[in-house]
C-alpha positions as CSV (number, residue, x, y, z in Angstrom):
1,M,14.0,155.1,-105.5
2,D,11.9,152.0,-105.7
3,S,11.4,151.3,-109.4
4,N,8.4,149.1,-108.7
5,A,6.7,152.0,-106.9
6,F,7.6,154.4,-109.7
7,V,6.2,152.1,-112.4
8,G,3.1,151.3,-110.3
9,A,2.4,155.0,-109.8
10,I,2.7,155.7,-113.5
11,K,0.4,152.7,-114.3
12,T,-2.1,154.0,-111.7
13,C,-2.2,157.5,-113.2
14,I,-2.5,156.2,-116.7
15,S,-5.3,153.7,-115.7
16,K,-7.1,156.6,-113.9
17,Y,-6.7,158.8,-116.9
18,V,-9.7,161.0,-116.2
19,V,-10.7,159.8,-112.7
20,F,-11.1,162.9,-110.6
21,D,-12.7,161.3,-107.6
22,G,-10.9,159.3,-104.9
23,R,-7.5,160.0,-103.4
24,A,-3.8,159.9,-104.5
25,A,-1.0,159.4,-102.0
26,R,2.1,161.6,-101.9
27,S,4.2,159.0,-103.7
28,E,1.7,158.6,-106.5
29,Y,1.6,162.3,-107.1
30,W,5.4,162.9,-106.9
31,Y,6.3,159.9,-109.0
32,W,3.9,161.1,-111.7
33,A,5.5,164.6,-111.5
34,L,8.9,163.0,-111.9
35,F,7.7,161.0,-114.9
36,Y,6.2,164.2,-116.5
37,V,9.5,166.1,-116.0
38,I,11.6,163.3,-117.5
39,I,9.3,163.1,-120.6
40,Y,9.2,166.9,-120.9
41,L,13.0,167.4,-120.5
42,G,13.8,164.5,-122.8
43,L,11.6,165.8,-125.6
44,T,12.8,169.3,-125.1
45,I,16.4,168.2,-125.5
46,L,15.4,166.2,-128.7
47,T,13.6,169.3,-130.0
48,S,16.9,171.2,-129.9
49,I,18.3,168.5,-132.3
50,S,15.4,168.4,-134.7
51,D,12.1,170.3,-135.0
52,I,10.1,167.1,-135.6
53,F,10.4,166.4,-131.9
54,S,8.5,169.7,-131.2
55,I,5.4,167.9,-132.5
56,L,6.0,165.0,-130.2
57,L,6.5,167.5,-127.3
58,G,3.1,169.1,-128.1
59,L,1.4,165.7,-128.4
60,A,2.9,164.5,-125.1
61,A,1.8,167.7,-123.3
62,L,-1.8,167.1,-124.6
63,A,-1.7,163.4,-123.8
64,L,-0.4,164.0,-120.2
65,L,-2.7,167.0,-119.4
66,L,-5.7,165.1,-118.2
67,P,-3.9,162.5,-116.1
68,S,-1.8,165.3,-114.6
69,L,-4.9,167.2,-113.7
70,A,-6.6,164.1,-112.3
71,V,-3.8,163.0,-110.1
72,T,-3.4,166.6,-108.8
73,I,-7.1,166.8,-107.9
74,R,-6.9,163.3,-106.2
75,R,-3.9,164.6,-104.3
76,L,-5.9,167.5,-103.0
77,H,-8.6,165.1,-102.1
78,D,-6.1,163.1,-100.0
79,L,-5.5,166.3,-98.0
80,D,-9.3,166.6,-97.5
81,R,-9.5,169.6,-99.8
82,S,-11.7,170.2,-102.8
83,G,-10.2,169.9,-106.2
84,W,-11.2,173.5,-106.8
85,W,-8.2,174.5,-104.7
86,I,-6.1,173.9,-107.8
87,F,-7.2,177.4,-109.0
88,I,-5.2,179.0,-106.2
89,S,-2.2,178.4,-108.4
90,L,-3.5,181.4,-110.4
91,V,-2.6,183.7,-107.5
92,P,1.0,184.8,-108.3
93,I,3.8,183.5,-106.2
94,I,1.7,182.6,-103.1
95,G,-0.7,180.2,-104.9
96,P,1.9,177.8,-106.4
97,I,4.0,177.9,-103.2
98,L,0.9,177.0,-101.1
99,L,0.1,174.1,-103.4
100,I,3.6,172.7,-103.3
101,Y,3.5,172.9,-99.5
102,W,0.2,171.0,-99.5
103,Y,1.4,168.4,-101.9
104,C,4.3,167.6,-99.6
105,Q,2.0,167.1,-96.6
106,R,0.8,163.7,-95.4
107,G,-2.7,163.0,-96.4
108,T,-5.6,162.5,-94.1
109,V,-5.1,159.4,-92.0
110,G,-8.1,157.0,-92.5
111,D,-11.2,157.8,-94.5
112,N,-12.2,161.3,-95.4
113,Q,-15.1,162.8,-97.4
114,F,-13.3,161.7,-100.7
115,G,-12.8,158.1,-99.9
116,A,-10.5,155.6,-98.2
117,D,-6.9,156.2,-97.3
118,P,-4.8,155.2,-100.3
119,L,-2.1,153.9,-98.0
120,A,-4.4,151.7,-96.0
């Protein structure tokens, strides 16, 4: 794993805190997902030590909600899909599997209706 790419993706997601337009490459999305899981697991482990960390866990979840939603919608845009497709996750079993499949796909090569190729 390239640590510069990881840090760059996190900085991009934080700087685009509530930017729902544009596109996000696969690496940006998955590095953000890894960052989120690391924060969540770390705070969950600390919560088992002391209940004070449960407050931090809740604050972290709130703080990371909007950038997570934004990068997810930008990832769908990279696939030339509307951000509204995120609601397919509400369909049990099939919806989340379909979204994970899409998130693993290569984005549209070149420009699409949502902007320029983030890898260009």
